C-alpha positions as CSV (number, residue, x, y, z in Angstrom):
1,M,0.1,-0.2,0.0
2,K,2.8,2.3,-0.2
3,A,1.8,4.0,-3.3
4,I,-1.1,4.7,-1.7
5,N,0.3,6.3,1.4
6,D,2.8,8.4,-0.5
7,R,0.3,9.8,-3.0
8,G,-3.3,9.4,-1.7
9,M,-6.5,7.6,-2.4
10,V,-9.5,9.4,-3.5
11,V,-13.0,7.6,-2.7
12,I,-16.1,8.9,-4.4
13,G,-19.3,7.7,-2.7
14,C,-19.0,6.0,0.7
15,G,-22.1,3.7,1.3
16,F,-22.3,0.4,2.9
17,M,-19.8,-1.5,0.6
18,G,-17.3,2.0,0.7
19,K,-17.3,1.7,4.3
20,A,-16.4,-2.1,4.5
21,L,-13.8,-1.6,1.8
22,L,-12.2,1.3,3.7
23,E,-12.0,-0.6,7.1
24,G,-10.4,-3.4,5.0
25,W,-7.9,-1.1,3.7
26,L,-7.0,0.5,7.1
27,A,-6.7,-2.8,8.6
28,S,-4.2,-3.7,5.8
29,G,-2.1,-0.7,6.1
30,V,-3.2,2.3,4.4
31,K,-2.9,5.4,6.6
32,P,-6.0,7.5,7.3
33,E,-4.4,10.5,6.2
34,A,-3.9,9.2,2.8
35,I,-7.7,8.9,2.4
36,H,-9.8,11.5,0.8
37,V,-13.5,10.9,0.6
38,Q,-16.1,12.8,-1.3
39,D,-19.9,12.2,-0.1
40,P,-22.7,14.3,-0.1
41,A,-24.5,12.7,3.0
42,P,-21.5,11.1,5.0
43,S,-22.5,8.6,7.6
44,D,-21.8,9.1,11.4
45,W,-18.9,6.5,10.9
46,L,-17.3,8.3,8.1
47,K,-17.4,11.5,10.1
48,A,-16.1,10.0,13.0
49,Q,-12.9,8.7,11.2
50,T,-9.8,10.6,12.4
51,G,-7.2,11.7,9.7
52,F,-9.7,11.4,6.9
53,H,-10.0,14.2,4.5
54,L,-13.7,14.5,4.2
55,N,-15.3,16.7,1.4
56,K,-12.1,18.9,1.2
57,D,-9.7,19.5,-1.6
58,L,-8.4,16.2,-3.7
59,P,-4.7,15.5,-4.2
60,A,-3.7,16.4,-7.7
61,N,-2.3,13.0,-8.6
62,P,-3.5,10.0,-6.1
63,A,-2.4,6.5,-6.8
64,V,-6.1,5.2,-6.8
65,L,-9.4,7.1,-7.6
66,V,-12.3,4.6,-6.3
67,I,-15.6,5.2,-7.7
68,A,-18.2,3.6,-4.9
69,T,-21.4,5.4,-5.9
70,K,-24.8,4.1,-7.4
71,P,-24.5,3.6,-11.2
72,Q,-27.4,6.1,-11.5
73,V,-25.4,9.0,-10.7
74,L,-22.1,8.2,-12.7
75,A,-23.3,10.6,-15.4
76,E,-23.2,13.5,-13.1
77,V,-20.3,12.3,-10.6
78,L,-17.5,11.6,-13.4
79,P,-17.1,14.7,-15.3
80,P,-15.6,16.8,-12.4
81,L,-13.0,14.2,-12.1
82,A,-12.1,13.9,-15.5
83,H,-8.7,15.7,-14.9
84,F,-7.6,12.7,-13.1
85,G,-7.6,10.7,-16.5
86,D,-4.8,9.9,-19.0
87,G,-2.3,9.7,-16.3
88,D,-1.0,7.4,-13.8
89,T,-3.9,7.5,-11.5
90,I,-5.8,4.2,-11.7
91,V,-9.8,4.3,-11.7
92,V,-11.2,1.6,-9.6
93,T,-14.9,1.2,-10.0
94,I,-17.3,-1.0,-8.0
95,A,-20.2,0.9,-9.5
96,T,-22.5,-2.1,-11.0
97,G,-22.9,-2.3,-14.6
98,A,-20.9,0.3,-16.4
99,P,-18.3,-1.1,-18.8
100,L,-14.6,-0.2,-18.8
101,A,-15.4,1.6,-22.2
102,Y,-17.8,3.8,-20.1
103,Y,-14.9,5.1,-18.0
104,E,-12.5,5.5,-20.9
105,A,-14.8,7.8,-22.6
106,S,-15.1,9.7,-19.2
107,F,-11.8,10.0,-18.3
108,G,-9.6,9.4,-21.4
109,A,-8.8,6.5,-23.6
110,K,-5.3,6.3,-22.0
111,T,-6.6,6.1,-18.4
112,P,-6.0,3.0,-16.6
113,V,-9.4,1.5,-15.3
114,A,-10.2,-1.7,-13.4
115,R,-13.9,-2.6,-13.0
116,A,-14.5,-4.6,-9.8
117,M,-17.6,-6.7,-8.5
118,P,-17.1,-7.1,-4.8
119,N,-19.9,-8.7,-2.7
120,L,-21.5,-8.1,0.9
121,P,-19.2,-10.5,3.0
122,A,-16.5,-8.0,2.4
123,A,-18.1,-6.2,5.3
124,V,-16.5,-9.0,7.4
125,G,-13.4,-9.6,5.6
126,A,-14.7,-12.6,3.7
127,G,-15.9,-11.1,0.3
128,V,-15.0,-12.4,-3.1
129,T,-14.3,-9.5,-5.6
130,V,-13.8,-10.3,-9.2
131,F,-12.1,-7.3,-11.4
132,A,-11.2,-6.7,-15.0
133,C,-8.4,-4.4,-16.1
134,N,-7.9,-2.5,-19.4
135,A,-4.9,-2.2,-21.2
136,N,-3.8,0.7,-19.7
137,V,-3.2,-0.8,-16.5
138,S,0.2,-1.7,-15.3
139,D,1.5,-4.9,-13.6
140,A,2.4,-3.1,-10.6
141,Q,-1.3,-1.4,-10.6
142,A,-2.9,-4.6,-11.3
143,E,-1.1,-6.1,-8.3
144,L,-2.2,-3.1,-6.0
145,V,-5.9,-3.8,-7.3
146,A,-5.5,-7.6,-6.1
147,D,-4.0,-6.1,-2.9
148,L,-7.1,-3.9,-2.3
149,F,-9.6,-6.7,-2.6
150,N,-7.5,-9.3,-1.0
151,A,-7.7,-7.1,2.2
152,V,-11.5,-7.7,2.3
153,G,-11.3,-11.3,1.3
154,T,-10.5,-12.8,-2.1
155,G,-9.5,-10.6,-5.0
156,I,-9.9,-12.5,-8.7
157,A,-8.5,-11.1,-12.0
158,L,-10.8,-11.7,-14.8
159,A,-9.4,-11.9,-18.4
160,D,-12.7,-11.2,-20.0
161,E,-14.7,-8.5,-19.0
162,E,-17.9,-9.8,-20.6
163,Q,-17.7,-12.4,-17.8
164,M,-18.6,-9.6,-15.2
165,H,-22.3,-10.3,-15.8
166,A,-22.1,-14.0,-15.0
167,V,-20.0,-13.1,-12.0
168,T,-22.9,-10.7,-10.7
169,G,-25.3,-13.6,-11.2
170,I,-22.9,-15.9,-9.1
171,S,-21.2,-13.9,-6.6
172,G,-22.6,-10.5,-6.8
173,S,-26.0,-11.7,-5.9
174,G,-25.1,-14.9,-4.5
175,P,-25.2,-13.8,-0.8
176,A,-28.8,-13.2,-1.1
177,Y,-29.2,-16.7,-2.4
178,V,-27.5,-18.1,0.8
179,F,-29.5,-15.8,3.2
180,A,-32.8,-17.0,1.5
181,M,-31.5,-20.4,1.9
182,A,-31.0,-20.1,5.5
183,E,-34.3,-18.3,5.7
184,A,-36.2,-21.4,3.8
185,M,-34.5,-23.9,6.4
186,T,-35.8,-21.8,9.2
187,K,-39.3,-21.8,8.0
188,A,-39.0,-25.7,7.4
189,G,-37.8,-26.0,10.9
190,E,-40.6,-24.0,12.3
191,A,-43.2,-26.3,10.3
192,M,-41.6,-29.4,12.0
193,G,-42.3,-27.8,15.4
194,L,-38.9,-26.3,16.3
195,P,-38.9,-22.9,18.0
196,R,-37.9,-20.1,15.6
197,D,-34.9,-19.1,17.3
198,L,-33.4,-22.8,17.5
199,A,-34.1,-23.3,13.9
200,S,-32.5,-20.0,12.8
201,T,-29.6,-20.8,14.8
202,L,-29.4,-24.4,13.3
203,A,-29.8,-22.8,9.7
204,V,-27.2,-20.3,10.0
205,H,-24.4,-22.3,11.7
206,T,-25.0,-25.4,9.3
207,I,-24.4,-22.9,6.2
208,A,-21.6,-21.2,8.0
209,G,-20.0,-24.6,8.7
210,A,-20.5,-26.2,5.3
211,G,-19.1,-22.9,3.7
212,A,-16.1,-23.2,5.9
213,M,-15.5,-26.9,5.0
214,M,-15.9,-26.2,1.2
215,R,-13.2,-23.4,1.7
216,E,-10.9,-25.6,3.4
217,A,-11.2,-28.7,1.6
218,D,-9.3,-29.6,-1.4
219,T,-12.1,-31.1,-3.5
220,E,-15.2,-29.9,-5.2
221,A,-18.6,-29.2,-3.6
222,G,-20.2,-32.0,-5.2
223,D,-17.8,-34.4,-4.0
224,L,-18.3,-33.3,-0.3
225,R,-22.1,-33.7,-1.0
226,R,-21.4,-37.3,-2.1
227,A,-19.3,-37.9,0.9
228,V,-21.8,-37.1,3.3
229,T,-24.8,-38.7,1.6
230,S,-25.5,-42.3,2.7
231,K,-27.3,-44.4,0.3
232,G,-30.8,-44.8,1.7
233,G,-30.4,-42.2,4.4
234,T,-32.0,-39.3,5.6
235,T,-29.6,-36.8,3.6
236,A,-30.4,-39.0,0.2
237,E,-34.4,-38.6,0.9
238,A,-33.9,-34.9,1.2
239,L,-31.7,-34.6,-1.7
240,K,-34.2,-36.3,-4.0
241,H,-36.3,-33.1,-3.8
242,L,-33.8,-30.6,-3.9
243,M,-32.3,-32.1,-6.7
244,A,-35.3,-33.3,-8.5
245,P,-35.1,-32.6,-12.5
246,G,-36.8,-29.3,-13.7
247,T,-38.1,-28.3,-10.2
248,G,-34.9,-28.9,-7.9
249,L,-32.3,-26.5,-6.7
250,F,-29.9,-26.8,-9.6
251,D,-32.6,-25.7,-12.2
252,L,-33.9,-22.9,-9.8
253,M,-30.3,-21.7,-9.2
254,E,-29.7,-21.6,-13.1
255,K,-32.8,-19.5,-13.6
256,A,-32.0,-17.2,-10.7
257,S,-28.5,-16.5,-11.4
258,G,-29.3,-16.2,-15.1
259,A,-32.0,-13.7,-14.2
260,S,-29.5,-11.7,-12.1
261,R,-26.9,-11.9,-15.1
262,D,-29.6,-10.5,-17.5
263,R,-30.4,-7.7,-15.4
264,S,-26.8,-6.8,-15.1
265,I,-26.6,-6.6,-18.8
266,E,-29.6,-4.3,-18.9
267,L,-27.9,-1.9,-16.5
268,S,-24.8,-1.9,-18.4
269,T,-25.1,1.6,-19.8
270,P,-25.8,3.9,-17.0
């Protein structure tokens, strides 16, 4: 993070995800004095940060310019920042939808740009962020981008920007799918007579534990499923329903993630 501490970082917009990223970056060694935030309605957390430059003059040549606004306001937010383009400031955007070409048109064709899709678990240091860089991004800048997102979980470089829509359908929207699974398991537990608090605790800890196993195991999820499913047992009986052709979880997930991907494509032009 030396380049950021030497030259500064500018963050435009600081909602829930912006806050999560800043907390991770501070923990990874970015100095508060290096952070310049522009936000028209700063949160209490943001106003309480000691050392931040909040809604003040921006450095002339920061190492990184982070765009963390809603995509609907990009057209009004980007023009005043155009002077950061065509230099060695890398623009890192987490705004949904807008492609690299949109930022190149706004900042200049020579501007290094990285487009990223973080997800909600970044707030607890367990996010997965996929990012795509344009041809102007140097190896050192690409490494910096990876470091930024590894600070809040796992950063993964994507060779083909067009895959970002599919990424949105899996990891971008994915936490909500898992929350819905926990909600469904809780309701099922209640239907079988368990108290709601107990059903919820069982669902949440089961999902968290299974996720930890998948992350640590050197094997695929399908192999783990088969390993814990005894022929003719209780789990096998449940999976007959979850994996039923046409109505089961596999088909539902394909439809759901495809719908998320399609909506991402629709939103790709701010």
